[in-house]
Structures are given as C-alpha cells and as structure tokens.
C-alpha positions as MATLAB code, in Angstrom:
seq = 'MCAHHLVDYDNLQFTDKLRRFSQFAPDGDPQLAHPCALSILAYDPHHDRLYLLTSFETEDHQGAEQIGGYLWWVSLNGFYDQQPPQLVAGDDGGPVVFEHKAEGLAVLDDSRLFVAYDNDRHLGLGSIAPGKTRAPCEAPYTMLAIRD';
ca = [
     -28.054  -42.904   20.453;
     -26.679  -45.551   22.857;
     -23.581  -47.068   24.003;
     -22.983  -50.204   21.980;
     -19.710  -52.637   21.750;
     -19.464  -55.794   19.681;
     -19.159  -59.170   21.739;
     -18.534  -62.778   21.177;
     -18.995  -63.439   17.395;
     -19.433  -60.050   16.233;
     -22.862  -59.610   17.974;
     -23.803  -56.288   19.156;
     -24.587  -55.559   22.694;
     -26.369  -52.380   23.962;
     -24.874  -51.205   27.244;
     -27.678  -48.387   27.520;
     -30.689  -47.541   27.280;
     -32.359  -46.364   24.247;
     -33.835  -42.894   23.874;
     -34.735  -40.095   21.957;
     -32.270  -37.576   21.049;
     -34.171  -35.600   18.163;
     -37.528  -35.898   16.510;
     -38.260  -35.288   12.735;
     -41.509  -34.725   11.293;
     -41.354  -33.702    7.573;
     -44.849  -34.082    6.957;
     -45.621  -30.496    8.904;
     -43.639  -28.720    6.200;
     -46.345  -27.080    3.883;
     -44.230  -26.962    1.102;
     -44.561  -30.812    0.744;
     -46.850  -32.087   -2.053;
     -46.866  -35.488   -0.645;
     -46.851  -36.991    2.776;
     -43.424  -38.458    3.381;
     -40.890  -40.650    5.618;
     -37.408  -40.776    6.613;
     -35.101  -42.786    4.395;
     -31.897  -41.960    5.405;
     -29.405  -39.837    6.909;
     -25.883  -38.764    5.783;
     -23.363  -37.072    7.436;
     -21.126  -34.311    5.119;
     -17.904  -33.989    6.775;
     -16.909  -31.524    4.539;
     -19.561  -28.823    5.490;
     -19.981  -30.663    9.191;
     -23.697  -31.248    8.462;
     -26.242  -33.941    7.854;
     -28.290  -34.496    5.130;
     -31.681  -36.703    5.370;
     -33.143  -38.353    2.287;
     -37.499  -38.852    2.761;
     -39.208  -40.298   -0.085;
     -43.243  -40.635   -0.556;
     -45.370  -43.572   -2.250;
     -48.892  -42.568   -2.842;
     -51.560  -42.275   -5.188;
     -53.404  -39.269   -6.714;
     -57.554  -38.727   -6.656;
     -57.694  -41.590   -9.506;
     -55.924  -43.899   -8.137;
     -52.470  -43.427   -9.728;
     -49.059  -44.248   -8.058;
     -47.410  -41.343   -6.983;
     -43.300  -41.870   -5.936;
     -40.582  -39.273   -5.338;
     -38.793  -37.648   -2.873;
     -37.337  -34.781   -0.704;
     -33.493  -33.290    0.500;
     -33.081  -31.812    3.584;
     -30.302  -30.561    4.890;
     -29.101  -29.563    9.054;
     -25.929  -28.007   10.057;
     -24.111  -30.919   12.944;
     -24.362  -27.903   15.219;
     -28.141  -26.650   14.728;
     -29.164  -30.842   15.043;
     -27.420  -30.864   18.687;
     -29.269  -27.868   19.199;
     -33.269  -29.632   17.829;
     -33.231  -27.235   14.937;
     -35.342  -28.592   12.485;
     -34.141  -29.571    9.509;
     -34.591  -27.774    5.961;
     -35.571  -28.613    2.391;
     -32.547  -28.253    0.312;
     -33.609  -25.510   -2.507;
     -33.253  -26.333   -5.903;
     -32.225  -23.727   -8.890;
     -35.855  -22.413   -9.488;
     -35.797  -21.816   -5.331;
     -38.323  -24.230   -4.349;
     -37.326  -27.701   -2.876;
     -35.360  -30.354   -4.509;
     -38.304  -32.875   -5.502;
     -37.216  -36.145   -7.024;
     -39.712  -37.810   -9.417;
     -38.268  -41.624   -8.493;
     -38.600  -42.909   -4.470;
     -35.570  -42.011   -3.259;
     -33.965  -43.928   -0.838;
     -30.009  -44.224   -0.926;
     -27.482  -41.071   -0.114;
     -23.828  -41.024   -0.049;
     -21.828  -37.813   -0.038;
     -19.140  -38.297   -2.592;
     -16.860  -35.239   -1.911;
     -17.230  -31.737   -0.598;
     -19.516  -30.282   -3.761;
     -21.288  -34.084   -5.094;
     -24.304  -36.005   -3.813;
     -25.222  -39.657   -4.932;
     -29.345  -40.062   -4.478;
     -30.159  -43.748   -5.216;
     -33.770  -44.546   -6.210;
     -35.997  -48.212   -5.700;
     -39.060  -47.702   -7.315;
     -40.423  -51.011   -6.517;
     -42.613  -52.001   -9.284;
     -42.618  -49.407  -11.083;
     -39.938  -49.611  -13.909;
     -40.479  -45.976  -16.084;
     -37.304  -44.048  -16.239;
     -39.400  -40.258  -16.067;
     -37.556  -37.684  -17.274;
     -34.022  -39.747  -17.314;
     -35.218  -41.415  -20.150;
     -38.649  -40.922  -21.425;
     -40.642  -43.100  -22.772;
     -37.633  -46.067  -21.735;
     -37.441  -48.984  -19.016;
     -35.643  -50.109  -16.258;
     -34.854  -54.326  -15.600;
     -36.065  -54.983  -12.402;
     -32.528  -55.109  -10.934;
     -31.262  -51.836  -12.598;
     -31.986  -49.094   -9.931;
     -31.491  -44.935  -11.398;
     -29.792  -42.622   -9.587;
     -28.868  -38.785   -9.817;
     -25.532  -37.168   -9.278;
     -26.401  -33.609   -7.313;
     -23.770  -30.970   -6.896;
     -23.523  -28.403   -3.886;
     -23.808  -25.010   -4.254;
     -23.865  -22.869   -1.257;
];
C-alpha cells in the first residue's frame, strides 16, 4: 500500500515507497486440485470482508487444457491481522470450484456476487450450456448467493 495523488494531466504519482502489506500464496492449500494465481480482490462493504478470486490454466497428464478458479474470503480485521484467506465452501462443504477461468468479481449487494470468466481460446460453455459454444467476444458468468 502506498500514498499517491493525481498530478497534472491526471497522471498518478507515488509519494511513498511501495512495500508489501500482505502476502497470499494460494498454492499452499491442500484442498486445491490445481495451482492458481490471484485474479482479483474485491471488498464487500455489507459484511466487512475481502473476497479473493484465483484462477488456473494448466494441462492434465494427457495434455488437455484445465481451466477454472476458486473463491476465497477473509474478514477485513483478519486481513489487517495477516490471517490467511479461507476457501469459500459450497453446498457440499467442499471449496467452490469454477469450471471456467474466473477473472472478474463484483459484490452486487449483501447477498449476491457476480463472477465473470475469461476462458481465452476455450469457447465451450461446459455445464452452463452443454455442447454449446460462445463467440470470442462473449463471456460466461455466474451469480452466487452468499449464505453465512
């Protein structure tokens, strides 16, 4: 985190040195089936927490592309106390795993999240619409209900 301000022509000028405030290494979680990296961080003002969206793009043993993502959360106080984020659990108690490459996240209100996918060259829609494909300019998405 660093201090900054806008200067002439709306350019951003940093007024302090960059320094690490927190470090998140999602690959260390034993529940993950795929190595992943952080895609986005979103603040939920309704529950005073952060959501972290990670995605993966790997190949299986036969060379087939594997894409998807995971959703994590941490309370804002937990973040400040350097607590690690936790995987969001689905209805089955296991982590929420997206079948598409999760790249965008928005908190819509106190009970819904919007997750957008960017599958790059993979045009299949999977379980969203089995056997159907999307156009290169289209993106699948998911609306999630938040239940505490």
